[in-house]
C-alpha positions as CSV (number, residue, x, y, z in Angstrom):
1,X,102.7,-4.0,105.2
2,X,100.4,-2.5,102.5
3,X,97.3,-1.8,104.5
4,X,97.4,1.9,103.4
5,X,98.4,1.4,99.7
6,X,96.0,2.8,97.1
7,X,95.7,-0.4,95.1
8,X,95.0,-2.5,98.2
9,X,92.4,-0.1,99.4
10,X,90.8,-0.1,96.0
11,X,90.7,-3.9,95.9
12,X,89.4,-4.1,99.4
13,X,86.5,-1.9,98.5
14,X,85.5,-4.4,95.7
15,X,86.2,-7.3,98.0
16,X,84.0,-6.0,100.9
17,X,81.0,-7.7,102.4
18,X,78.1,-8.0,99.9
19,X,75.0,-10.1,99.6
20,X,75.1,-13.8,100.1
21,X,74.6,-14.4,96.4
22,X,77.8,-12.5,95.7
23,X,79.9,-14.4,98.2
24,X,81.8,-16.3,95.5
25,X,82.8,-13.1,93.7
26,X,83.8,-11.7,97.1
27,X,86.1,-14.6,97.7
28,X,87.7,-14.2,94.3
29,X,88.4,-10.5,95.0
30,X,89.9,-11.4,98.3
31,X,92.2,-13.8,96.5
32,X,93.3,-10.9,94.3
33,X,94.1,-8.8,97.3
34,X,96.1,-11.7,98.8
35,X,98.0,-12.2,95.6
36,X,98.7,-8.5,95.3
37,X,100.1,-8.4,98.8
38,X,102.2,-11.6,98.4
39,X,103.7,-10.2,95.2
40,X,104.8,-7.0,96.9
41,X,106.1,-8.7,100.0
42,X,108.1,-11.1,97.8
43,X,109.6,-8.1,95.9
44,X,110.5,-6.5,99.2
45,X,112.5,-9.6,100.3
46,X,114.0,-10.3,96.8
47,X,114.3,-7.4,94.5
48,X,114.6,-4.7,97.2
49,X,116.7,-6.7,99.8
50,X,119.8,-4.6,99.1
51,X,119.1,-1.0,100.2
52,X,122.1,0.7,98.4
53,X,122.4,3.2,101.2
54,X,126.2,2.7,101.5
55,X,128.8,1.7,98.9
56,X,130.4,-1.5,100.0
57,X,131.7,-2.6,96.6
58,X,135.1,-4.1,96.7
59,X,137.8,-2.7,94.5
60,X,139.8,-4.8,92.1
61,X,143.4,-3.5,92.5
62,X,145.7,-3.0,89.6
63,X,149.2,-1.5,89.3
64,X,150.3,0.9,86.6
65,X,153.0,3.4,85.8
66,X,150.9,6.1,87.4
67,X,150.4,4.3,90.6
68,X,147.8,1.9,92.1
69,X,144.2,2.1,91.0
70,X,141.1,0.2,92.0
71,X,138.2,-0.6,89.6
72,X,134.7,-1.0,91.1
73,X,132.1,-2.6,88.9
74,X,128.4,-1.8,88.7
75,X,125.9,-3.9,90.7
76,X,123.2,-5.1,88.4
77,X,120.6,-5.1,91.2
78,X,120.9,-1.3,91.3
79,X,119.5,-1.2,87.7
80,X,116.8,-3.8,88.5
81,X,115.6,-1.8,91.5
82,X,115.5,1.4,89.5
83,X,113.5,-0.2,86.7
84,X,111.1,-1.9,89.1
85,X,110.3,1.3,90.9
86,X,109.8,3.1,87.5
87,X,107.4,0.4,86.3
88,X,105.3,0.6,89.5
89,X,105.2,4.4,89.3
90,X,104.1,4.2,85.6
91,X,101.4,1.7,86.6
92,X,99.9,4.1,89.1
93,X,100.3,7.0,86.6
94,X,98.4,5.0,84.1
95,X,95.5,4.4,86.5
96,X,95.4,8.1,87.3
97,X,95.6,8.8,83.5
98,X,92.5,6.7,82.8
99,X,90.5,8.5,85.4
100,X,91.8,11.9,84.2
101,X,90.9,11.1,80.6
102,X,87.3,10.0,81.2
103,X,86.3,12.4,83.9
104,X,88.3,15.5,83.0
105,X,89.5,15.6,79.4
106,X,86.2,14.2,77.9
107,X,84.1,16.6,80.0
108,X,86.2,19.7,79.5
109,X,84.9,22.6,77.5
110,X,87.7,24.7,76.2
111,X,89.8,26.1,79.0
112,X,87.2,25.5,81.6
113,X,86.9,22.4,83.7
114,X,83.6,21.5,85.3
115,X,83.2,21.4,89.0
116,X,82.8,17.7,88.8
117,X,86.1,17.4,86.9
118,X,87.9,19.6,89.5
119,X,86.6,17.5,92.3
120,X,87.9,14.4,90.6
121,X,91.2,16.0,89.7
122,X,92.0,17.7,93.0
123,X,90.1,15.4,95.3
124,X,91.1,12.0,93.9
125,X,93.9,12.0,91.3
126,X,96.2,14.6,92.8
127,X,96.2,13.0,96.3
128,X,96.9,9.5,94.8
129,X,99.8,10.9,92.8
130,X,101.3,12.6,95.8
131,X,100.7,9.7,98.2
132,X,102.2,7.1,96.0
133,X,105.9,8.0,96.7
134,X,105.3,7.7,100.5
135,X,103.6,4.4,100.0
136,X,106.5,3.0,98.0
137,X,109.1,4.3,100.3
138,X,107.6,2.7,103.3
139,X,106.6,-0.5,101.6
140,X,110.0,-1.3,100.2
141,X,112.1,0.7,102.7
142,X,113.7,2.8,100.0
143,X,116.9,4.5,101.3
144,X,119.0,5.3,98.2
145,X,118.6,9.1,97.5
146,X,118.5,8.8,93.7
147,X,115.6,6.4,94.0
148,X,113.9,8.8,96.4
149,X,114.3,11.7,94.0
150,X,113.0,9.6,91.1
151,X,109.9,8.5,93.2
152,X,109.1,12.1,94.2
153,X,109.9,13.8,90.9
154,X,107.8,11.7,88.6
155,X,104.5,12.3,90.4
156,X,105.2,16.0,90.5
157,X,105.4,16.0,86.7
158,X,102.1,14.1,86.6
159,X,100.6,16.8,88.9
160,X,101.7,19.5,86.5
161,X,100.2,17.6,83.5
162,X,97.0,17.1,85.5
163,X,96.8,20.9,86.0
164,X,97.3,21.3,82.2
165,X,94.6,18.8,81.5
166,X,92.1,20.7,83.7
167,X,93.1,24.4,83.0
168,X,95.1,24.3,79.7
169,X,94.1,23.9,76.1
170,X,97.4,22.7,74.5
171,X,96.9,19.0,74.5
172,X,97.9,17.5,71.2
173,X,95.2,15.9,69.0
174,X,96.4,12.3,69.5
175,X,96.1,12.8,73.3
176,X,92.5,14.0,73.0
177,X,91.3,11.4,70.5
178,X,91.8,8.2,72.6
179,X,92.6,7.0,76.0
180,X,95.8,5.2,74.7
181,X,97.1,8.5,73.2
182,X,96.3,10.4,76.4
183,X,98.1,7.7,78.5
184,X,101.1,8.0,76.2
185,X,101.1,11.8,76.7
186,X,100.2,11.9,80.4
187,X,101.6,8.8,82.1
188,X,105.0,8.4,80.4
189,X,107.5,10.8,82.1
190,X,109.5,11.5,78.9
191,X,108.0,13.5,76.0
192,X,107.1,11.6,72.8
193,X,107.8,13.5,69.6
194,X,104.6,14.2,67.7
195,X,103.1,16.3,64.9
196,X,99.6,17.8,65.1
197,X,97.8,14.5,64.8
198,X,100.0,11.5,65.9
199,X,103.3,10.5,67.5
200,X,106.4,10.2,65.3
201,X,108.2,7.0,64.8
202,X,112.0,6.8,65.3
203,X,114.4,6.0,62.5
204,X,117.4,3.7,62.8
205,X,119.6,6.7,62.7
206,X,117.8,8.2,65.7
207,X,118.3,5.0,67.7
208,X,121.9,4.7,66.7
209,X,122.6,8.3,67.7
210,X,121.0,7.8,71.1
211,X,122.9,4.6,71.8
212,X,126.2,6.2,71.0
213,X,125.2,9.3,73.1
214,X,124.2,7.1,76.0
215,X,127.5,5.2,76.0
216,X,129.5,8.4,75.8
217,X,127.6,10.0,78.6
218,X,127.8,6.9,80.8
219,X,131.7,6.9,80.5
220,X,131.9,10.7,81.1
221,X,129.7,10.5,84.2
222,X,131.6,7.5,85.6
223,X,134.9,9.3,85.2
224,X,133.7,12.6,86.6
225,X,132.1,10.8,89.6
226,X,135.4,8.9,90.3
227,X,137.4,12.2,90.2
228,X,135.0,14.1,92.4
229,X,134.6,11.3,94.9
230,X,138.4,11.1,95.3
231,X,138.3,14.8,96.3
232,X,135.1,14.7,98.4
233,X,133.4,16.8,95.7
234,X,135.6,19.8,96.4
235,X,138.4,20.1,93.9
236,X,139.6,23.6,94.7
237,X,139.9,25.7,98.0
238,X,136.7,27.5,99.0
239,X,135.9,30.8,100.8
240,X,132.8,31.2,102.9
241,X,133.0,35.0,102.7
242,X,133.3,35.7,99.0
243,X,130.9,34.0,96.6
244,X,132.9,35.2,93.7
245,X,136.1,33.5,94.9
246,X,137.5,31.5,92.0
247,X,137.6,28.2,94.0
248,X,133.9,28.5,94.8
249,X,133.1,29.2,91.1
250,X,135.1,26.2,89.9
251,X,133.6,23.8,92.5
252,X,130.1,25.1,91.6
253,X,130.8,24.5,87.9
254,X,132.0,20.9,88.6
255,X,128.9,20.1,90.6
256,X,126.6,21.6,88.0
257,X,128.4,19.7,85.3
258,X,127.9,16.5,87.2
259,X,124.1,17.1,87.7
260,X,123.9,17.9,84.0
261,X,125.6,14.6,83.0
262,X,123.4,12.7,85.5
263,X,120.2,14.2,83.9
264,X,121.5,13.6,80.4
265,X,122.5,10.0,80.8
266,X,119.3,9.0,82.6
267,X,117.0,10.7,80.1
268,X,118.8,9.3,77.1
269,X,118.7,5.8,78.6
270,X,115.0,6.2,79.3
271,X,114.4,7.4,75.7
272,X,116.0,4.3,74.3
273,X,114.1,2.0,76.7
274,X,110.7,3.6,75.9
275,X,111.4,3.5,72.2
276,X,111.8,-0.3,72.5
277,X,108.8,-0.7,74.8
278,X,106.4,1.4,72.6
279,X,107.4,-0.4,69.4
280,X,109.6,2.3,67.9
281,X,108.1,5.7,68.9
282,X,110.6,8.6,68.9
283,X,111.1,10.4,72.2
284,X,112.5,13.9,72.2
285,X,115.9,14.7,73.7
286,X,115.3,15.9,77.2
287,X,118.8,17.5,77.9
288,X,120.8,19.3,75.3
289,X,124.3,20.2,76.7
290,X,123.3,23.4,78.4
291,X,126.6,23.9,80.1
292,X,128.5,24.1,76.8
293,X,126.0,25.3,74.2
294,X,123.8,28.0,75.8
295,X,124.2,31.5,74.5
296,X,121.5,33.1,76.7
297,X,119.6,32.6,79.9
298,X,116.4,32.0,78.0
299,X,118.1,29.4,75.8
300,X,119.6,27.7,78.9
301,X,116.4,27.3,80.7
302,X,113.9,27.2,77.8
303,X,115.7,25.1,75.2
304,X,118.6,23.2,76.8
305,X,118.3,22.3,80.5
306,X,116.0,19.4,81.6
307,X,113.3,19.9,78.9
308,X,111.2,17.2,80.6
309,X,110.5,19.5,83.6
310,X,110.5,22.6,81.4
311,X,107.6,21.4,79.2
312,X,105.6,20.4,82.2
313,X,106.1,23.8,83.9
314,X,105.4,25.6,80.7
315,X,102.1,23.8,80.1
316,X,101.0,23.3,83.7
317,X,102.1,26.6,85.3
318,X,103.2,29.2,82.8
319,X,100.3,28.6,80.3
320,X,97.4,29.0,82.8
321,X,99.2,31.9,84.5
322,X,99.8,33.7,81.2
323,X,96.1,34.1,80.7
324,X,95.6,36.1,83.9
325,X,98.9,37.9,84.6
326,X,101.6,39.6,82.4
327,X,104.2,37.5,80.7
328,X,107.1,38.6,83.0
329,X,105.1,37.9,86.2
330,X,104.0,34.5,84.9
331,X,107.7,33.7,84.2
332,X,108.9,34.6,87.7
333,X,106.0,32.7,89.3
334,X,106.9,29.6,87.1
335,X,110.5,29.8,88.4
336,X,109.2,30.1,91.9
337,X,107.0,27.0,91.3
338,X,110.1,25.1,90.2
339,X,111.8,26.2,93.4
340,X,108.8,24.9,95.4
341,X,109.1,21.5,93.6
342,X,112.8,21.2,94.4
343,X,112.2,22.2,98.0
344,X,109.5,19.6,98.3
345,X,111.8,16.9,96.9
346,X,114.5,17.8,99.4
347,X,111.9,17.8,102.2
348,X,111.0,14.2,101.3
349,X,114.8,13.3,101.4
350,X,115.1,14.9,104.8
351,X,112.1,12.9,106.0
352,X,113.6,9.7,104.6
353,X,117.0,10.4,106.3
354,X,115.6,11.3,109.7
355,X,112.3,9.5,110.1
356,X,112.8,6.1,111.8
357,X,109.9,4.6,109.8
358,X,111.8,5.1,106.5
359,X,115.5,5.1,107.2
360,X,117.3,5.6,110.6
361,X,120.8,7.0,110.6
362,X,121.6,4.7,113.5
363,X,121.1,1.7,111.2
364,X,123.2,3.3,108.5
365,X,126.3,4.8,110.0
366,X,127.7,6.1,106.7
367,X,124.7,8.4,106.2
368,X,124.9,11.6,108.3
369,X,121.6,13.1,109.4
370,X,120.5,15.5,106.7
371,X,119.0,18.9,107.4
372,X,117.3,20.7,104.6
373,X,118.3,24.4,104.3
374,X,114.8,25.7,103.5
375,X,114.8,28.5,101.0
376,X,118.0,27.8,99.1
377,X,116.4,26.2,96.1
378,X,113.7,28.9,96.2
379,X,116.3,31.7,96.1
380,X,118.3,30.0,93.3
381,X,115.3,29.7,91.0
382,X,114.1,33.2,91.9
383,X,117.4,34.7,90.9
384,X,117.3,32.8,87.5
385,X,113.7,34.0,86.9
386,X,114.8,37.6,87.5
387,X,117.8,37.2,85.1
388,X,115.4,35.8,82.5
389,X,113.0,38.8,82.8
390,X,115.9,41.3,82.6
391,X,117.3,39.6,79.5
392,X,113.9,39.9,77.8
393,X,113.7,43.6,78.8
394,X,117.1,44.4,77.3
395,X,117.1,41.9,74.5
396,X,116.9,44.7,71.8
397,X,119.4,47.1,73.4
398,X,122.5,48.0,71.5
399,X,124.8,46.3,74.0
400,X,122.9,43.0,73.9
401,X,122.7,43.1,70.1
402,X,126.4,43.9,69.8
403,X,127.4,40.9,72.0
404,X,125.1,38.6,70.1
405,X,126.6,39.6,66.8
406,X,130.3,40.0,67.7
407,X,131.3,37.8,70.6
408,X,132.3,34.2,69.9
409,X,129.8,31.5,71.0
410,X,132.1,30.2,73.7
411,X,132.4,33.6,75.2
412,X,128.6,34.1,75.3
413,X,128.2,30.7,76.9
414,X,130.9,31.6,79.6
415,X,129.0,34.9,80.4
416,X,125.7,33.0,80.8
417,X,127.3,30.5,83.1
418,X,129.1,33.2,85.1
419,X,125.7,34.9,85.8
420,X,124.5,31.8,87.6
421,X,127.7,30.3,89.1
422,X,128.1,32.6,92.2
423,X,124.9,31.2,93.8
424,X,124.9,27.7,92.2
425,X,126.0,26.3,95.5
426,X,122.5,27.1,96.8
427,X,121.3,24.4,94.3
428,X,124.2,21.9,94.3
429,X,125.3,21.8,97.9
430,X,121.9,20.5,99.0
431,X,122.3,17.5,96.8
432,X,125.8,16.9,98.0
433,X,124.8,17.1,101.7
434,X,121.7,14.9,101.1
435,X,124.0,12.2,99.7
436,X,122.6,12.2,96.1
437,X,126.0,12.3,94.5
438,X,127.3,9.4,96.7
439,X,124.2,7.3,96.0
440,X,124.0,7.9,92.3
441,X,127.7,6.8,92.1
442,X,126.5,3.2,93.0
443,X,124.9,3.0,89.6
444,X,128.2,3.6,87.8
445,X,131.6,1.9,87.8
446,X,134.3,3.7,89.8
447,X,138.0,4.1,89.5
448,X,139.8,4.6,92.8
449,X,143.3,6.1,92.9
450,X,144.9,4.6,96.0
451,X,148.5,5.6,96.3
452,X,151.6,5.7,94.0
453,X,154.3,3.2,94.7
454,X,152.7,1.9,98.0
455,X,152.3,-1.6,99.1
456,X,148.7,-1.7,100.4
457,X,147.7,-5.0,102.1
458,X,144.2,-4.2,103.3
459,X,141.8,-1.3,103.2
460,X,138.6,-1.2,105.2
461,X,136.0,1.3,106.2
462,X,134.7,1.5,109.8
463,X,132.4,3.9,111.7
464,X,133.8,5.7,114.7
465,X,131.7,8.2,116.8
466,X,129.5,8.8,113.8
467,X,132.4,9.8,111.5
468,X,133.7,7.8,108.6
469,X,137.4,7.0,109.1
470,X,139.4,5.3,106.4
471,X,142.3,3.2,107.8
472,X,144.9,1.9,105.4
473,X,147.2,-0.7,107.0
474,X,150.6,-0.4,105.3
475,X,153.5,-2.7,105.9
476,X,156.5,-0.3,105.6
477,X,159.2,-3.0,106.0
478,X,161.8,-1.0,104.1
479,X,161.3,2.1,106.3
480,X,161.5,-0.1,109.5
481,X,164.6,-1.8,108.3
482,X,166.3,1.6,107.5
483,X,165.4,2.9,111.0
484,X,166.8,-0.3,112.6
485,X,170.1,0.2,110.7
486,X,170.4,3.7,112.2
487,X,171.4,2.0,115.5
488,X,170.1,4.8,117.6
489,X,167.5,5.1,120.3
490,X,165.5,7.4,118.2
491,X,165.4,4.8,115.4
492,X,164.3,2.0,117.7
493,X,161.6,4.2,119.3
494,X,160.2,5.1,115.9
495,X,160.0,1.4,115.0
496,X,158.2,0.6,118.2
497,X,155.7,3.4,117.7
498,X,155.0,2.2,114.2
499,X,154.5,-1.3,115.4
500,X,152.2,-0.3,118.1
501,X,150.1,1.8,115.7
502,X,149.8,-1.1,113.3
503,X,148.7,-3.4,116.1
504,X,146.1,-0.9,117.3
505,X,144.5,-0.6,113.8
506,X,144.6,-4.4,113.3
507,X,142.8,-4.8,116.7
508,X,140.1,-2.4,115.5
509,X,139.6,-4.7,112.5
510,X,139.4,-7.7,114.9
511,X,142.3,-9.4,113.2
512,X,144.4,-9.8,116.4
513,X,143.5,-10.1,120.1
514,X,144.6,-7.4,122.5
515,X,147.9,-8.0,124.2
C-alpha cells in the first residue's frame, strides 16, 4: 500500500542490509517500518472508511407554516478526516522545514543561495512537497473534492515559502534564529502574527472575537449552501451569448460569495485551532470580507482576499521578481503564477475524478466525469492583474481621485466587483463542475425545502443512465378520490395512469414485485 511513500522509503533506507554487528539495529528499524505501515493501513480502514464522495445523509422532516423542510446534520467523521489529513500534511511540511532550515537558511548569504542549497531545495524538498498529495490520495483513496483541494493547496504554499527561503530576504528574525521559529513560519499554513523579533500572543478578546466570527460564518455558509443547492447553484436565468447579462452577473456574485465564505470560515476555524495547539499564539486574519469592504482592486487582492495565498505569492514570487523586472511586470507575472497554481489544483481534481487508481466514476455514479477547461483560471487572473496595473497607472488621475473622495464606500465596492463579475464564471464554474460546492456541503448542516402542503411518504435517489434522477412518490388520495367522483371515462383513465406510474416507481425502488 505504501511502498512509494516518502516516510517508508526513508525508513527502509535506514533499515537496509548492514554489517552483521548491526543486525539488531536493522531489526528494530524494520519494526518501525512495519509499525508505520500498520498505522496507515488501520487509518485507511477506520478513519477513512467513509469516502464522502456522495451525500447520502437522511433528512429529518419537519412541517411548518411555510411548507415542509428537512434538516440534515453534519457527519462528525467529515471533520475527523479533514483534521487527520491536515496533521499528516503538517508533519511532512515539518520534516521538509527542518531540512530547509539547516541546509538552506543557515547556509544562505543575503539573497543568494549556494549551489548546494539549491540542489537540496529543488532536488529534494520540492519533489517531496509536490509528491506528498499524490501519495496521500492513493494511500487513503481520497475522493472528496474539498479534501483534494486542501491536500494540493498546502504543499503549493510550502513551495512558495521554499522559494522565498532560497531567493528572498524577508524572513522575520524569529524564523532565522531557531529551527522552531522557522518551522512555525514555514510549516504552518496560516500566518502567525509577529513583530520584528518574536511571535505575538493572542488576548482573550482576540479569541472571543474569532469564536463569534467562526460561528456566524458557519451559519451563513450553511444557509447559503442550502439555498444554492436547492437551485442547483443557478438562482437566475443565464445567457451564453452575453457575459454582461444580469442573470450571469447575479449567479457569478452568488458563487463568488460562497467561495469567500468557505475561505473565511475554514481559515477562522484554523486560526482558533492553531491558537490552542501553539499555546496561545495569535494568527492573523486570512480573509477580510473582500466582497463587501473592498474599495479598489489593489485592496481586494492585496489586503482582503485570501491573505494566506497573497502573502506567499508576494514573498515567493513578487519579491524575487521585483529585483529583476519592473513592478508592473512583476505584478502581472505574480497573477499569472496564481493562475498556474489554480490550474494545477484543478488538474489534480481531474486526475482524481478520471483516474481509476484514485476514483472511478463507475464506482461513484453521482460524480460525473470532470473535464478541466484549461486556461480559464489563467485568463481570470491575467484579467485581474491587468486591472491592478491599470489602477496603479491612473491612481492619481482627477477622475480616480474624485471617485475616491466623493462616491460612497458601497458604490466604490460595487464598481470594484462589477469590474470582475463578467468573467468570474471562468473562476467559479470550474469549482461547480468539479463538484467542490457539493462536496464541501457535506461539512455543513443543510436545510431542504421539499414541498408546501404535500404529503411525502418516501424520497430516494437512484442513478439511471449516468444521470441523477430524484423520484418523489406521493400518495395523492384526495386527487384520486375527486377524479373517481367525476364518474367519467376520463376520470377513471387518469386514476389508472396515476396508479400505474406509482407502481412503476415503486418497482424501481424494489418495494413491489412486477405484475
